[in-house]
C-alpha positions in Angstrom: -13.6 -14.7 -2.1 -13.4 -16.6 1.3 -13.1 -14.1 4.4 -9.3 -15.7 5.1 -8.4 -14.9 1.3 -9.9 -11.2 1.9 -8.2 -10.8 4.8 -4.5 -12.0 3.6 -5.4 -9.6 0.4 -5.7 -6.4 3.1 -2.8 -7.6 5.4 -0.4 -8.0 2.0 -1.7 -4.6 0.7 -1.1 -2.8 4.2 2.5 -4.2 4.6 3.1 -3.1 0.7 2.3 0.0 1.8 4.1 -0.1 5.2 7.5 -1.0 3.1 6.8 1.6 0.5 6.6 4.1 3.4 9.9 2.6 4.8 11.9 2.9 1.4 10.7 6.4 0.5 11.9 7.4 4.1 15.6 5.6 3.9 16.2 6.4 0.2 19.1 8.6 0.3 18.6 12.3 -0.8 19.8 13.1 -4.4 19.5 16.8 -4.6 17.9 19.5 -2.6 14.2 19.4 -3.7 14.3 16.0 -5.7 12.5 13.6 -4.6 13.4 10.2 -3.1 14.1 7.4 -5.2 13.1 4.3 -3.5 14.8 2.2 -5.8 18.1 3.7 -3.9 16.7 2.8 -0.6 19.0 0.3 1.5 15.8 -1.0 2.8 14.4 -2.0 -0.4 15.4 -5.8 -0.6 14.8 -6.4 3.4 11.3 -5.2 2.6 10.8 -7.2 -0.4 12.1 -10.4 1.7 9.7 -9.6 4.2 6.9 -9.1 1.8 8.0 -12.5 0.2 7.8 -14.2 3.8 4.3 -12.3 4.2 3.2 -13.8 0.4 4.4 -17.0 1.5 2.4 -17.3 4.8 -0.6 -16.0 3.0 -0.1 -18.9 0.1 0.3 -21.4 2.9 -3.3 -19.9 4.6 -5.1 -19.3 1.2 -3.4 -21.2 -1.5 -3.2 -18.9 -4.6 -0.2 -18.1 -6.6 -0.3 -14.7 -7.2 -0.3 -13.5 -3.2 3.2 -12.0 -4.0 1.7 -9.5 -6.9 -0.8 -8.4 -4.2 2.1 -7.6 -1.7 4.5 -5.6 -4.6 1.4 -3.8 -6.1 2.3 -0.7 -3.6 5.4 -0.7 -5.3 4.1 -0.3 -8.8 1.7 2.3 -7.6 4.2 4.6 -6.1 6.7 4.0 -8.8 3.7 4.5 -11.8 2.8 8.1 -9.9 6.6 8.9 -10.2 6.7 7.8 -13.9 3.5 9.8 -14.7 4.9 12.6 -12.6 8.2 13.1 -14.6 7.0 12.4 -18.3 4.3 15.4 -17.3 7.3 17.6 -16.6 8.8 16.5 -19.9 11.8 14.7 -18.5 12.7 11.0 -19.7 15.0 9.7 -16.8 15.9 6.2 -16.2 12.3 4.8 -15.3 12.7 1.6 -17.7 15.7 0.5 -16.0 14.1 1.1 -12.8 10.9 -0.7 -13.8 13.2 -3.8 -14.9 14.6 -3.5 -11.5 11.3 -3.3 -9.8 10.2 -6.5 -11.7 13.2 -8.6 -10.6 12.5 -7.7 -7.2 9.1 -8.9 -7.2 10.0 -12.1 -8.1 10.8 -13.1 -4.6 7.2 -13.1 -3.2 5.8 -14.1 -6.4 8.2 -17.3 -6.3 7.6 -17.7 -2.2 3.6 -17.2 -2.9 3.8 -19.3 -6.1 6.2 -22.4 -4.4 4.0 -22.5 -0.9 0.9 -22.4 -2.8 1.7 -25.4 -4.7 3.1 -27.2 -1.7 0.0 -26.2 0.6 -2.4 -27.3 -2.5 -0.6 -30.7 -2.6 -1.0 -31.8 1.4 
């Protein structure tokens, strides 16, 4: 793996972690003592749009169609940890709906990295 690809991977993961932190901090409190849900955050769509821009830049610098998945990975890790915790407590919740919503939002950075990667490779 070239150094530029490794650098972009670290940048995208760090940006994804920062986006998750912003979404957790801006999510409204549903009930006292209840964990905040990142899917309710008003910053979720702008965060995914920002990750799409970064994934596009990464795909331009080091063409690879899956940079968007790297950028969105921290969201899935955070979401999976919440689902596992909820299932251990015996709850069922609405996590399948949340997962589908998260997958749809992941299409933004994936599409940006795919299109930019194809354009960069054709040059």
